[in-house]
VODREN-835729 format. One record per residue: residue number from 1; residue in three letters; x, y, z of N, C-alpha, C, CB in turn. Coordinates in steps of 0.05 Angstrom, whole numbers, plus 32768, in hexadecimal, padded with zeros to 4 digits. Each point is the difference from the previous one (the first is absolute). Glycine has a CB too. Example, Ala and Ser with C-alpha at 12.3 -4.5 7.8 and 13.67 -1.06 7.14 Angstrom:
! residues 2
<bado><pos>1</pos><code>ALA</code><n_u>8108</n_u><n_v>7F8E</n_v><n_w>809C</n_w><ca_u>7FEE</ca_u><ca_v>8018</ca_v><ca_w>8000</ca_w><c_u>8012</c_u><c_v>8018</c_v><c_w>8000</c_w><cb_u>7FDA</cb_u><cb_v>7FE9</cb_v><cb_w>8019</cb_w></bado>
<bado><pos>2</pos><code>SER</code><n_u>801F</n_u><n_v>802C</n_v><n_w>7FD9</n_w><ca_u>8010</ca_u><ca_v>8018</ca_v><ca_w>8001</ca_w><c_u>7FF1</c_u><c_v>8016</c_v><c_w>800E</c_w><cb_u>8018</cb_u><cb_v>7FF3</cb_v><cb_w>7FD5</cb_w></bado>
! end
This chain:
! residues 69
<bado><pos>1</pos><code>MET</code><n_u>841E</n_u><n_v>873D</n_v><n_w>84AA</n_w><ca_u>8018</ca_u><ca_v>800B</ca_v><ca_w>800B</ca_w><c_u>800F</c_u><c_v>7FE9</c_v><c_w>800E</c_w><cb_u>7FEB</cb_u><cb_v>802E</cb_v><cb_w>8006</cb_w></bado>
<bado><pos>2</pos><code>GLU</code><n_u>802E</n_u><n_v>7FCF</n_v><n_w>7FF4</n_w><ca_u>8010</ca_u><ca_v>7FEB</ca_v><ca_w>800C</ca_w><c_u>800E</c_u><c_v>800B</c_v><c_w>8018</c_w><cb_u>8005</cb_u><cb_v>7FE9</cb_v><cb_w>7FD4</cb_w></bado>
<bado><pos>3</pos><code>GLU</code><n_u>7FFC</n_u><n_v>8008</n_v><n_w>8041</n_w><ca_u>800F</ca_u><ca_v>8008</ca_v><ca_w>8018</ca_w><c_u>801A</c_u><c_v>7FF0</c_v><c_w>8001</c_w><cb_u>7FD5</cb_u><cb_v>800C</cb_v><cb_w>8019</cb_w></bado>
<bado><pos>4</pos><code>GLU</code><n_u>8041</n_u><n_v>8002</n_v><n_w>7FE9</n_w><ca_u>8019</ca_u><ca_v>7FF2</ca_v><ca_w>8001</ca_w><c_u>800A</c_u><c_v>8000</c_v><c_w>801D</c_w><cb_u>800B</cb_u><cb_v>800D</cb_v><cb_w>7FD1</cb_w></bado>
<bado><pos>5</pos><code>ASN</code><n_u>8005</n_u><n_v>7FDF</n_v><n_w>8036</n_w><ca_u>800B</ca_u><ca_v>7FFE</ca_v><ca_w>801A</ca_w><c_u>801A</c_u><c_v>800F</c_v><c_w>8002</c_w><cb_u>7FEA</cb_u><cb_v>7FD3</cb_v><cb_w>8006</cb_w></bado>
<bado><pos>6</pos><code>ALA</code><n_u>8015</n_u><n_v>8046</n_v><n_w>8002</n_w><ca_u>8018</ca_u><ca_v>8011</ca_v><ca_w>8002</ca_w><c_u>8010</c_u><c_v>7FF8</c_v><c_w>8019</c_w><cb_u>7FE9</cb_u><cb_v>8026</cb_v><cb_w>7FE8</cb_w></bado>
<bado><pos>7</pos><code>ASN</code><n_u>8031</n_u><n_v>7FDD</n_v><n_w>8016</n_w><ca_u>8011</ca_u><ca_v>7FFB</ca_v><ca_w>8018</ca_w><c_u>8001</c_u><c_v>801A</c_v><c_w>800F</c_w><cb_u>801C</cb_u><cb_v>7FDD</cb_v><cb_w>7FE8</cb_w></bado>
<bado><pos>8</pos><code>LEU</code><n_u>7FD6</n_u><n_v>8024</n_v><n_w>802F</n_w><ca_u>7FFF</ca_u><ca_v>8019</ca_v><ca_w>8010</ca_w><c_u>8015</c_u><c_v>7FFF</c_v><c_w>8015</c_w><cb_u>7FCF</cb_u><cb_v>8003</cb_v><cb_w>7FF8</cb_w></bado>
<bado><pos>9</pos><code>THR</code><n_u>8040</n_u><n_v>8014</n_v><n_w>800A</n_w><ca_u>8014</ca_u><ca_v>8004</ca_v><ca_w>8014</ca_w><c_u>7FFD</c_u><c_v>801D</c_v><c_w>800A</c_w><cb_u>8020</cb_u><cb_v>7FDD</cb_v><cb_w>7FEC</cb_w></bado>
<bado><pos>10</pos><code>TRP</code><n_u>7FEC</n_u><n_v>8029</n_v><n_w>802B</n_w><ca_u>7FFF</ca_u><ca_v>801B</ca_v><ca_w>800B</ca_w><c_u>801C</c_u><c_v>8009</c_v><c_w>8006</c_w><cb_u>7FD2</cb_u><cb_v>7FF8</cb_v><cb_w>8013</cb_w></bado>
<bado><pos>11</pos><code>GLU</code><n_u>8033</n_u><n_v>8021</n_v><n_w>7FE4</n_w><ca_u>801B</ca_u><ca_v>800B</ca_v><ca_w>8003</ca_w><c_u>7FFF</c_u><c_v>8019</c_v><c_w>8012</c_w><cb_u>800D</cb_u><cb_v>7FEF</cb_v><cb_w>7FD2</cb_w></bado>
<bado><pos>12</pos><code>ILE</code><n_u>8004</n_u><n_v>8011</n_v><n_w>8042</n_w><ca_u>8003</ca_u><ca_v>8018</ca_v><ca_w>8011</ca_w><c_u>8016</c_u><c_v>8011</c_v><c_w>7FF4</c_w><cb_u>7FF0</cb_u><cb_v>7FE7</cb_v><cb_w>802A</cb_w></bado>
<bado><pos>13</pos><code>ARG</code><n_u>800A</n_u><n_v>8032</n_v><n_w>7FD2</n_w><ca_u>8014</ca_u><ca_v>8012</ca_v><ca_w>7FF4</ca_w><c_u>7FFD</c_u><c_v>801C</c_v><c_w>800A</c_w><cb_u>8001</cb_u><cb_v>7FE3</cb_v><cb_w>7FD7</cb_w></bado>
<bado><pos>14</pos><code>VAL</code><n_u>8013</n_u><n_v>802E</n_v><n_w>8024</n_w><ca_u>7FFE</ca_u><ca_v>801C</ca_v><ca_w>8007</ca_w><c_u>7FEF</c_u><c_v>800E</c_v><c_w>7FEC</c_w><cb_u>802E</cb_u><cb_v>7FFF</cb_v><cb_w>8016</cb_w></bado>
<bado><pos>15</pos><code>SER</code><n_u>7FBF</n_u><n_v>8012</n_v><n_w>7FF4</n_w><ca_u>7FEF</ca_u><ca_v>800F</ca_v><ca_w>7FEE</ca_w><c_u>8011</c_u><c_v>8014</c_v><c_w>7FF0</c_w><cb_u>7FD9</cb_u><cb_v>7FFB</cb_v><cb_w>8020</cb_w></bado>
<bado><pos>16</pos><code>GLU</code><n_u>801E</n_u><n_v>800B</n_v><n_w>7FC8</n_w><ca_u>800E</ca_u><ca_v>8012</ca_v><ca_w>7FEF</ca_w><c_u>8003</c_u><c_v>801B</c_v><c_w>800D</c_w><cb_u>7FEF</cb_u><cb_v>7FE8</cb_v><cb_w>7FD8</cb_w></bado>
<bado><pos>17</pos><code>GLY</code><n_u>8028</n_u><n_v>8024</n_v><n_w>8027</n_w><ca_u>8005</ca_u><ca_v>801A</ca_v><ca_w>800C</ca_w><c_u>8005</c_u><c_v>8000</c_v><c_w>801E</c_w><cb_u>7FE4</cb_u><cb_v>8012</cb_v><cb_w>7FDC</cb_w></bado>
<bado><pos>18</pos><code>ARG</code><n_u>801D</n_u><n_v>7FD7</n_v><n_w>8030</n_w><ca_u>8004</ca_u><ca_v>7FFE</ca_v><ca_w>801D</ca_w><c_u>801C</c_u><c_v>7FF5</c_v><c_w>8005</c_w><cb_u>7FCF</cb_u><cb_v>7FF8</cb_v><cb_w>8008</cb_w></bado>
<bado><pos>19</pos><code>ALA</code><n_u>803C</n_u><n_v>800F</n_v><n_w>8010</n_w><ca_u>801B</ca_u><ca_v>7FF8</ca_v><ca_w>8006</ca_w><c_u>8003</c_u><c_v>7FE2</c_v><c_w>8007</c_w><cb_u>8007</cb_u><cb_v>802F</cb_v><cb_w>8010</cb_w></bado>
<bado><pos>20</pos><code>GLY</code><n_u>7FE6</n_u><n_v>7FC7</n_v><n_w>8000</n_w><ca_u>8002</ca_u><ca_v>7FE4</ca_v><ca_w>8008</ca_w><c_u>8016</c_u><c_v>7FFA</c_v><c_w>8013</c_w><cb_u>7FED</cb_u><cb_v>7FF5</cb_v><cb_w>7FD5</cb_w></bado>
<bado><pos>21</pos><code>THR</code><n_u>801D</n_u><n_v>801F</n_v><n_w>8039</n_w><ca_u>8016</ca_u><ca_v>7FFD</ca_v><ca_w>8013</ca_w><c_u>7FF6</c_u><c_v>7FFA</c_v><c_w>801D</c_w><cb_u>801C</cb_u><cb_v>801E</cb_v><cb_w>7FE3</cb_w></bado>
<bado><pos>22</pos><code>ASP</code><n_u>7FCB</n_u><n_v>7FE9</n_v><n_w>8022</n_w><ca_u>7FF5</ca_u><ca_v>7FFD</ca_v><ca_w>801B</ca_w><c_u>7FE9</c_u><c_v>7FEC</c_v><c_w>7FFF</c_w><cb_u>800E</cb_u><cb_v>802F</cb_v><cb_w>800D</cb_w></bado>
<bado><pos>23</pos><code>PRO</code><n_u>7FF4</n_u><n_v>7FBA</n_v><n_w>7FFF</n_w><ca_u>7FEB</ca_u><ca_v>7FEC</ca_v><ca_w>7FFF</ca_w><c_u>7FE6</c_u><c_v>800A</c_v><c_w>800D</c_w><cb_u>8023</cb_u><cb_v>7FDD</cb_v><cb_w>8000</cb_w></bado>
<bado><pos>24</pos><code>GLU</code><n_u>7FDF</n_u><n_v>8037</n_v><n_w>8011</n_w><ca_u>7FE8</ca_u><ca_v>800B</ca_v><ca_w>800E</ca_w><c_u>7FF2</c_u><c_v>8015</c_v><c_w>7FF0</c_w><cb_u>8015</cb_u><cb_v>7FF6</cb_v><cb_w>802B</cb_w></bado>
<bado><pos>25</pos><code>ALA</code><n_u>7FF7</n_u><n_v>8014</n_v><n_w>7FBF</n_w><ca_u>7FF4</ca_u><ca_v>8014</ca_v><ca_w>7FEF</ca_w><c_u>7FED</c_u><c_v>7FF3</c_v><c_w>7FEC</c_w><cb_u>8029</cb_u><cb_v>801E</cb_v><cb_w>8006</cb_w></bado>
<bado><pos>26</pos><code>PRO</code><n_u>7FC2</n_u><n_v>7FF0</n_v><n_w>7FF2</n_w><ca_u>7FED</ca_u><ca_v>7FF5</ca_v><ca_w>7FED</ca_w><c_u>800A</c_u><c_v>8001</c_v><c_w>7FE3</c_w><cb_u>7FDB</cb_u><cb_v>800D</cb_v><cb_w>801F</cb_w></bado>
<bado><pos>27</pos><code>ASP</code><n_u>803D</n_u><n_v>7FE7</n_v><n_w>7FDD</n_w><ca_u>800E</ca_u><ca_v>8001</ca_v><ca_w>7FE6</ca_w><c_u>7FFC</c_u><c_v>7FE7</c_v><c_w>7FF0</c_w><cb_u>8021</cb_u><cb_v>801E</cb_v><cb_w>8014</cb_w></bado>
<bado><pos>28</pos><code>TRP</code><n_u>7FD0</n_u><n_v>7FCF</n_v><n_w>7FF6</n_w><ca_u>7FFF</ca_u><ca_v>7FE5</ca_v><ca_w>7FF4</ca_w><c_u>7FE6</c_u><c_v>7FFA</c_v><c_w>7FF3</c_w><cb_u>8020</cb_u><cb_v>7FF1</cb_v><cb_w>8023</cb_w></bado>
<bado><pos>29</pos><code>GLU</code><n_u>7FE1</n_u><n_v>7FFC</n_v><n_w>7FCA</n_w><ca_u>7FE7</ca_u><ca_v>7FF7</ca_v><ca_w>7FF3</ca_w><c_u>8002</c_u><c_v>7FE2</c_v><c_w>7FFB</c_w><cb_u>7FFA</cb_u><cb_v>802D</cb_v><cb_w>7FEA</cb_w></bado>
<bado><pos>30</pos><code>VAL</code><n_u>7FEE</n_u><n_v>7FC7</n_v><n_w>8013</n_w><ca_u>7FFF</ca_u><ca_v>7FE4</ca_v><ca_w>7FF8</ca_w><c_u>7FF2</c_u><c_v>8000</c_v><c_w>7FE5</c_w><cb_u>7FFE</cb_u><cb_v>7FEF</cb_v><cb_w>8031</cb_w></bado>
<bado><pos>31</pos><code>ALA</code><n_u>800F</n_u><n_v>8004</n_v><n_w>7FBC</n_w><ca_u>7FF5</ca_u><ca_v>7FFE</ca_v><ca_w>7FE5</ca_w><c_u>7FF8</c_u><c_v>7FE3</c_v><c_w>7FFB</c_w><cb_u>801C</cb_u><cb_v>8027</cb_v><cb_w>7FF0</cb_w></bado>
<bado><pos>32</pos><code>GLU</code><n_u>7FCC</n_u><n_v>7FD5</n_v><n_w>8005</n_w><ca_u>7FF7</ca_u><ca_v>7FE5</ca_v><ca_w>7FF8</ca_w><c_u>800A</c_u><c_v>7FFC</c_v><c_w>7FE3</c_w><cb_u>7FD7</cb_u><cb_v>8001</cb_v><cb_w>801E</cb_w></bado>
<bado><pos>33</pos><code>LEU</code><n_u>8039</n_u><n_v>7FEA</n_v><n_w>7FDF</n_w><ca_u>800A</ca_u><ca_v>7FF9</ca_v><ca_w>7FE6</ca_w><c_u>7FF3</c_u><c_v>7FE8</c_v><c_w>7FF4</c_w><cb_u>802C</cb_u><cb_v>8014</cb_v><cb_w>800D</cb_w></bado>
<bado><pos>34</pos><code>GLU</code><n_u>7FCC</n_u><n_v>7FEE</n_v><n_w>7FDB</n_w><ca_u>7FF5</ca_u><ca_v>7FE9</ca_v><ca_w>7FF1</ca_w><c_u>8015</c_u><c_v>7FF7</c_v><c_w>7FEC</c_w><cb_u>7FCF</cb_u><cb_v>8010</cb_v><cb_w>8006</cb_w></bado>
<bado><pos>35</pos><code>ASP</code><n_u>803B</n_u><n_v>7FD9</n_v><n_w>7FFE</n_w><ca_u>8016</ca_u><ca_v>7FF6</ca_v><ca_w>7FEF</ca_w><c_u>8017</c_u><c_v>8014</c_v><c_w>7FFF</c_w><cb_u>7FDF</cb_u><cb_v>7FE6</cb_v><cb_w>7FE4</cb_w></bado>
<bado><pos>36</pos><code>GLY</code><n_u>8027</n_u><n_v>8026</n_v><n_w>8033</n_w><ca_u>8017</ca_u><ca_v>8012</ca_v><ca_w>8003</ca_w><c_u>7FFB</c_u><c_v>801D</c_v><c_w>7FF7</c_w><cb_u>801B</cb_u><cb_v>7FD8</cb_v><cb_w>7FF9</cb_w></bado>
<bado><pos>37</pos><code>VAL</code><n_u>7FCD</n_u><n_v>802F</n_v><n_w>8000</n_w><ca_u>7FFA</ca_u><ca_v>801B</ca_v><ca_w>7FF6</ca_w><c_u>7FE7</c_u><c_v>800B</c_v><c_w>800E</c_w><cb_u>8014</cb_u><cb_v>7FF4</cb_v><cb_w>7FD3</cb_w></bado>
<bado><pos>38</pos><code>VAL</code><n_u>7FEE</n_u><n_v>8026</n_v><n_w>8033</n_w><ca_u>7FE8</ca_u><ca_v>800E</ca_v><ca_w>800B</ca_w><c_u>7FED</c_u><c_v>8004</c_v><c_w>7FE9</c_w><cb_u>801B</cb_u><cb_v>8017</cb_v><cb_w>8025</cb_w></bado>
<bado><pos>39</pos><code>LYS</code><n_u>7FCD</n_u><n_v>7FDC</n_v><n_w>7FDC</n_w><ca_u>7FEC</ca_u><ca_v>8002</ca_v><ca_w>7FEB</ca_w><c_u>7FED</c_u><c_v>8017</c_v><c_w>8005</c_w><cb_u>8004</cb_u><cb_v>7FCF</cb_v><cb_w>7FF8</cb_w></bado>
<bado><pos>40</pos><code>ASN</code><n_u>7FF9</n_u><n_v>8039</n_v><n_w>8021</n_w><ca_u>7FEC</ca_u><ca_v>8015</ca_v><ca_w>8007</ca_w><c_u>800C</c_u><c_v>8011</c_v><c_w>8016</c_w><cb_u>7FD9</cb_u><cb_v>7FE2</cb_v><cb_w>7FF2</cb_w></bado>
<bado><pos>41</pos><code>ASN</code><n_u>802A</n_u><n_v>8038</n_v><n_w>800A</n_w><ca_u>800B</ca_u><ca_v>8012</ca_v><ca_w>8014</ca_w><c_u>7FEF</c_u><c_v>8001</c_v><c_w>8019</c_w><cb_u>8015</cb_u><cb_v>801B</cb_v><cb_w>7FDC</cb_w></bado>
<bado><pos>42</pos><code>ALA</code><n_u>7FD2</n_u><n_v>7FDD</n_v><n_w>8023</n_w><ca_u>7FEF</ca_u><ca_v>7FFF</ca_v><ca_w>8018</ca_w><c_u>8009</c_u><c_v>7FEA</c_v><c_w>8012</c_w><cb_u>7FDA</cb_u><cb_v>8012</cb_v><cb_w>7FE6</cb_w></bado>
<bado><pos>43</pos><code>ASP</code><n_u>8038</n_u><n_v>7FDC</n_v><n_w>8011</n_w><ca_u>800A</ca_u><ca_v>7FEA</ca_v><ca_w>8010</ca_w><c_u>801A</c_u><c_v>8007</c_v><c_w>800E</c_w><cb_u>7FEA</cb_u><cb_v>7FE0</cb_v><cb_w>7FE1</cb_w></bado>
<bado><pos>44</pos><code>ILE</code><n_u>801C</n_u><n_v>803A</n_v><n_w>8020</n_w><ca_u>8018</ca_u><ca_v>800A</ca_v><ca_w>800E</ca_w><c_u>7FF6</c_u><c_v>800F</c_v><c_w>8019</c_w><cb_u>801C</cb_u><cb_v>8003</cb_v><cb_w>7FD5</cb_w></bado>
<bado><pos>45</pos><code>TYR</code><n_u>7FEC</n_u><n_v>7FF4</n_v><n_w>8042</n_w><ca_u>7FF7</ca_u><ca_v>800C</ca_v><ca_w>8019</ca_w><c_u>8018</c_u><c_v>800E</c_v><c_w>800C</c_w><cb_u>7FDD</cb_u><cb_v>7FDC</cb_v><cb_w>8008</cb_w></bado>
<bado><pos>46</pos><code>ASP</code><n_u>8021</n_u><n_v>803F</n_v><n_w>7FFB</n_w><ca_u>8017</ca_u><ca_v>8010</ca_v><ca_w>8008</ca_w><c_u>7FFB</c_u><c_v>800E</c_v><c_w>801A</c_w><cb_u>800C</cb_u><cb_v>8005</cb_v><cb_w>7FD0</cb_w></bado>
<bado><pos>47</pos><code>ASN</code><n_u>8007</n_u><n_v>800D</n_v><n_w>8037</n_w><ca_u>8000</ca_u><ca_v>800F</ca_v><ca_w>8019</ca_w><c_u>8000</c_u><c_v>7FED</c_v><c_w>8019</c_w><cb_u>7FE7</cb_u><cb_v>8025</cb_v><cb_w>7FE9</cb_w></bado>
<bado><pos>48</pos><code>LEU</code><n_u>8029</n_u><n_v>7FC7</n_v><n_w>8015</n_w><ca_u>8003</ca_u><ca_v>7FEC</ca_v><ca_w>8015</ca_w><c_u>801B</c_u><c_v>8002</c_v><c_w>800D</c_w><cb_u>7FDF</cb_u><cb_v>7FE1</cb_v><cb_w>7FE9</cb_w></bado>
<bado><pos>49</pos><code>THR</code><n_u>8023</n_u><n_v>8018</n_v><n_w>8031</n_w><ca_u>801A</ca_u><ca_v>7FFB</ca_v><ca_w>800C</ca_w><c_u>8009</c_u><c_v>7FE5</c_v><c_w>7FF6</c_w><cb_u>7FF6</cb_u><cb_v>801C</cb_v><cb_w>802A</cb_w></bado>
<bado><pos>50</pos><code>TYR</code><n_u>8024</n_u><n_v>7FDE</n_v><n_w>7FDA</n_w><ca_u>800A</ca_u><ca_v>7FE6</ca_v><ca_w>7FF7</ca_w><c_u>7FF2</c_u><c_v>7FE9</c_v><c_w>800E</c_w><cb_u>802C</cb_u><cb_v>8016</cb_v><cb_w>7FF7</cb_w></bado>
<bado><pos>51</pos><code>ALA</code><n_u>7FCF</n_u><n_v>7FED</n_v><n_w>8023</n_w><ca_u>7FF2</ca_u><ca_v>7FEB</ca_v><ca_w>800F</ca_w><c_u>7FE4</c_u><c_v>7FFC</c_v><c_w>7FF6</c_w><cb_u>801B</cb_u><cb_v>800B</cb_v><cb_w>8028</cb_w></bado>
<bado><pos>52</pos><code>GLU</code><n_u>7FD6</n_u><n_v>800A</n_v><n_w>7FD1</n_w><ca_u>7FE5</ca_u><ca_v>7FFE</ca_v><ca_w>7FF5</ca_w><c_u>8001</c_u><c_v>7FF2</c_v><c_w>7FE5</c_w><cb_u>7FF2</cb_u><cb_v>8029</cb_v><cb_w>8018</cb_w></bado>
<bado><pos>53</pos><code>ALA</code><n_u>8022</n_u><n_v>7FDE</n_v><n_w>7FD7</n_w><ca_u>8003</ca_u><ca_v>7FF3</ca_v><ca_w>7FE6</ca_w><c_u>8006</c_u><c_v>7FE2</c_v><c_w>8003</c_w><cb_u>8011</cb_u><cb_v>802C</cb_v><cb_w>7FED</cb_w></bado>
<bado><pos>54</pos><code>GLN</code><n_u>8000</n_u><n_v>7FCD</n_v><n_w>8026</n_w><ca_u>8005</ca_u><ca_v>7FE4</ca_v><ca_w>8005</ca_w><c_u>7FE7</c_u><c_v>7FF1</c_v><c_w>8009</c_w><cb_u>8030</cb_u><cb_v>800C</cb_v><cb_w>800C</cb_w></bado>
<bado><pos>55</pos><code>GLN</code><n_u>7FC1</n_u><n_v>8000</n_v><n_w>8005</n_w><ca_u>7FE7</ca_u><ca_v>7FF4</ca_v><ca_w>800A</ca_w><c_u>7FEC</c_u><c_v>7FFB</c_v><c_w>7FE9</c_w><cb_u>8007</cb_u><cb_v>8016</cb_v><cb_w>802D</cb_w></bado>
<bado><pos>56</pos><code>ILE</code><n_u>7FF6</n_u><n_v>7FFE</n_v><n_w>7FC2</n_w><ca_u>7FED</ca_u><ca_v>7FFD</ca_v><ca_w>7FEA</ca_w><c_u>8009</c_u><c_v>7FEB</c_v><c_w>7FEC</c_w><cb_u>7FF3</cb_u><cb_v>8030</cb_v><cb_w>8006</cb_w></bado>
<bado><pos>57</pos><code>ALA</code><n_u>8026</n_u><n_v>7FD1</n_v><n_w>7FF3</n_w><ca_u>800B</ca_u><ca_v>7FEC</ca_v><ca_w>7FED</ca_w><c_u>7FFE</c_u><c_v>7FE4</c_v><c_w>800C</c_w><cb_u>801F</cb_u><cb_v>8022</cb_v><cb_w>7FEC</cb_w></bado>
<bado><pos>58</pos><code>GLY</code><n_u>7FE7</n_u><n_v>7FDB</n_v><n_w>802D</n_w><ca_u>7FFE</ca_u><ca_v>7FE6</ca_v><ca_w>800D</ca_w><c_u>7FE3</c_u><c_v>7FF6</c_v><c_w>8001</c_w><cb_u>8028</cb_u><cb_v>800C</cb_v><cb_w>801B</cb_w></bado>
<bado><pos>59</pos><code>MET</code><n_u>7FC5</n_u><n_v>8006</n_v><n_w>7FEB</n_w><ca_u>7FE4</ca_u><ca_v>7FF8</ca_v><ca_w>8002</ca_w><c_u>7FF6</c_u><c_v>7FF6</c_v><c_w>7FE5</c_w><cb_u>7FF9</cb_u><cb_v>8023</cb_v><cb_w>8024</cb_w></bado>
<bado><pos>60</pos><code>TRP</code><n_u>800E</n_u><n_v>7FEC</n_v><n_w>7FC6</n_w><ca_u>7FF7</ca_u><ca_v>7FF8</ca_v><ca_w>7FE6</ca_w><c_u>800D</c_u><c_v>7FE6</c_v><c_w>7FF7</c_w><cb_u>7FF9</cb_u><cb_v>8030</cb_v><cb_w>7FF4</cb_w></bado>
<bado><pos>61</pos><code>THR</code><n_u>8020</n_u><n_v>7FCC</n_v><n_w>8013</n_w><ca_u>800E</ca_u><ca_v>7FE7</ca_v><ca_w>7FF9</ca_w><c_u>7FF3</c_u><c_v>7FE9</c_v><c_w>800E</c_w><cb_u>802B</cb_u><cb_v>8019</cb_v><cb_w>7FF9</cb_w></bado>
<bado><pos>62</pos><code>LYS</code><n_u>7FCE</n_u><n_v>7FEA</n_v><n_w>8021</n_w><ca_u>7FF3</ca_u><ca_v>7FEB</ca_v><ca_w>800F</ca_w><c_u>7FE4</c_u><c_v>7FFA</c_v><c_w>7FF5</c_w><cb_u>8019</cb_u><cb_v>800F</cb_v><cb_w>8029</cb_w></bado>
<bado><pos>63</pos><code>LYS</code><n_u>7FD8</n_u><n_v>8006</n_v><n_w>7FCF</n_w><ca_u>7FE6</ca_u><ca_v>7FFB</ca_v><ca_w>7FF5</ca_w><c_u>8002</c_u><c_v>7FF0</c_v><c_w>7FE6</c_w><cb_u>7FEF</cb_u><cb_v>802A</cb_v><cb_w>8014</cb_w></bado>
<bado><pos>64</pos><code>LYS</code><n_u>8026</n_u><n_v>7FDC</n_v><n_w>7FDC</n_w><ca_u>8004</ca_u><ca_v>7FF1</ca_v><ca_w>7FE7</ca_w><c_u>8007</c_u><c_v>7FE3</c_v><c_w>8006</c_w><cb_u>8010</cb_u><cb_v>802A</cb_v><cb_w>7FE9</cb_w></bado>
<bado><pos>65</pos><code>GLU</code><n_u>8001</n_u><n_v>7FD2</n_v><n_w>802B</n_w><ca_u>8008</ca_u><ca_v>7FE5</ca_v><ca_w>8007</ca_w><c_u>7FE8</c_u><c_v>7FF0</c_v><c_w>800B</c_w><cb_u>802F</cb_u><cb_v>8010</cb_v><cb_w>8009</cb_w></bado>
<bado><pos>66</pos><code>ASP</code><n_u>7FC1</n_u><n_v>7FFD</n_v><n_w>8008</n_w><ca_u>7FE8</ca_u><ca_v>7FF3</ca_v><ca_w>800C</ca_w><c_u>7FEC</c_u><c_v>7FF9</c_v><c_w>7FEA</c_w><cb_u>8007</cb_u><cb_v>801A</cb_v><cb_w>802A</cb_w></bado>
<bado><pos>67</pos><code>ALA</code><n_u>7FF8</n_u><n_v>7FF5</n_v><n_w>7FC1</n_w><ca_u>7FED</ca_u><ca_v>7FFB</ca_v><ca_w>7FEA</ca_w><c_u>800B</c_u><c_v>7FEA</c_v><c_w>7FEE</c_w><cb_u>7FF0</cb_u><cb_v>802F</cb_v><cb_w>8002</cb_w></bado>
<bado><pos>68</pos><code>GLY</code><n_u>8029</n_u><n_v>7FC9</n_v><n_w>8002</n_w><ca_u>800C</ca_u><ca_v>7FEB</ca_v><ca_w>7FF0</ca_w><c_u>8006</c_u><c_v>8009</c_v><c_w>7FE3</c_w><cb_u>7FE8</cb_u><cb_v>7FE0</cb_v><cb_w>801C</cb_w></bado>
<bado><pos>69</pos><code>VAL</code><n_u>801D</n_u><n_v>8039</n_v><n_w>7FE1</n_w><ca_u>8006</ca_u><ca_v>800B</ca_v><ca_w>7FE5</ca_w><c_u>801D</c_u><c_v>8000</c_v><c_w>7FFB</c_w><cb_u>7FD8</cb_u><cb_v>801C</cb_v><cb_w>8002</cb_w></bado>
! end
């Protein structure tokens, strides 16, 4: 099995069916994108406030940078 080096990024977005008008409402999700595409729905973390989504995306981005990937 070959392992490829995917370009991982994280996108904050409004969850499907949610308004996304209140940053304090749990309307937000963070999706892990591999080369710009969600490869696994288990990599979408939802029911977050906007601040929680920003914190999670920031944490994962920092971990990636710290790993030198």
